[in-house]
C-alpha atoms as one frame of an Amber mdcrd trajectory, in Angstrom:
protein
  41.986 -57.356  24.017  44.091 -57.724  27.037  45.049 -54.558  28.866  43.378
 -51.519  27.234  44.432 -48.085  28.529  44.180 -44.514  27.276  46.816 -41.869
  27.820  47.368 -38.245  26.865  50.595 -37.834  24.906  50.790 -34.035  25.096
  54.187 -33.901  23.366  52.602 -35.412  20.245  49.266 -33.578  20.707  47.195
 -36.722  20.816  45.341 -39.123  23.046  46.419 -42.729  22.530  44.638 -45.978
  23.213  46.924 -48.884  23.981  46.645 -52.651  24.215  49.267 -53.998  26.617
  51.384 -50.886  26.054  51.161 -50.886  22.230  49.450 -47.903  20.595  46.419
 -49.173  18.670  44.646 -45.890  18.031  44.739 -42.152  18.519  42.694 -38.967
  18.649  44.937 -36.228  17.296  44.515 -32.505  17.946  46.246 -29.159  17.545
  46.281 -26.631  20.361  44.705 -23.341  19.234  44.832 -20.039  21.065  43.049
 -17.797  18.589  39.771 -17.843  20.475  38.560 -16.277  23.692  39.968 -19.282
  25.575  42.341 -22.177  24.829  40.971 -24.700  22.353  41.840 -28.169  21.036
  41.075 -28.759  17.395  40.448 -32.510  17.112  41.124 -33.386  13.484  41.764
 -37.135  13.233  40.705 -40.244  15.139  41.741 -43.747  14.118  41.745 -47.246
  15.577  43.868 -50.030  14.060  41.713 -52.125  11.757  42.055 -55.352  13.747
  40.535 -53.578  16.780  37.532 -52.162  14.930  33.972 -52.735  16.085  34.854
 -53.080  19.767  33.836 -49.619  20.944  37.423 -48.489  21.411  37.037 -45.276
  19.390  34.208 -44.257  21.716  36.311 -45.093  24.763  39.175 -43.027  23.336
  36.869 -40.103  22.512  35.361 -40.145  26.002  38.747 -39.927  27.707  40.013
 -37.270  25.262  36.952 -35.071  25.605  36.661 -35.522  29.386  40.333 -34.543
  29.802  39.866 -31.532  27.535  36.871 -30.342  29.546  38.716 -30.988  32.837
  41.621 -28.859  31.562  39.125 -26.044  30.810  39.934 -26.200  27.097  37.219
 -25.837  24.460  36.621 -28.670  21.971  36.720 -27.879  18.242  35.365 -30.960
  16.399  36.892 -31.001  12.897  37.268 -34.808  12.961  34.071 -36.433  11.625
  34.148 -39.118  14.346  34.517 -36.588  17.179  31.798 -34.407  15.652  29.408
 -37.375  15.439  30.357 -38.534  18.944  29.532 -35.094  20.384  26.200 -35.180
  18.539  25.354 -38.396  20.396  26.685 -37.106  23.739  25.161 -33.664  24.353
  26.962 -33.354  27.691  29.938 -32.025  25.681  27.939 -29.347  23.825  28.618
 -26.594  26.369  32.360 -27.130  25.929  32.275 -27.251  22.133  33.128 -24.378
  19.800  31.812 -24.321  16.235  34.447 -24.862  13.573  35.303 -21.607  11.796
  37.366 -20.798   8.702  40.078 -19.508  11.073  40.292 -22.947  12.722  40.591
 -24.657   9.351  43.222 -22.214   8.099  45.242 -22.636  11.304  44.991 -26.419
  11.041  45.962 -26.417   7.364  48.984 -24.185   8.073  50.071 -26.272  11.084
  49.820 -29.570   9.225  51.555 -28.145   6.137  54.412 -26.848   8.278  54.780
 -30.266   9.888  55.174 -32.001   6.523  57.648 -29.362   5.290  59.674 -29.387
   8.511
């Protein structure tokens, strides 16, 4: 690892972790407005295999969740990694919304539309 940074790529609805400017992982979400307040449905987190075991997924999750809370957006943890991370970091619990069938239907429709489009 040389120069690890995390950035929010809002245009692609994801937080990216980079090594010297090269994307090596991401926490992907869909913006959802079907609740009482804006929400981010986190549905996939991945780190390139050669960077595994270095704590980078946790670093990425921390930045993604902190930014979401700072933006006053609720966290919807569909992604198994994000869900587990929140379980180990109860400071995010107050900003987390339980996953509902409506979230899953919205996510399924949004991802299906993306592959058709």
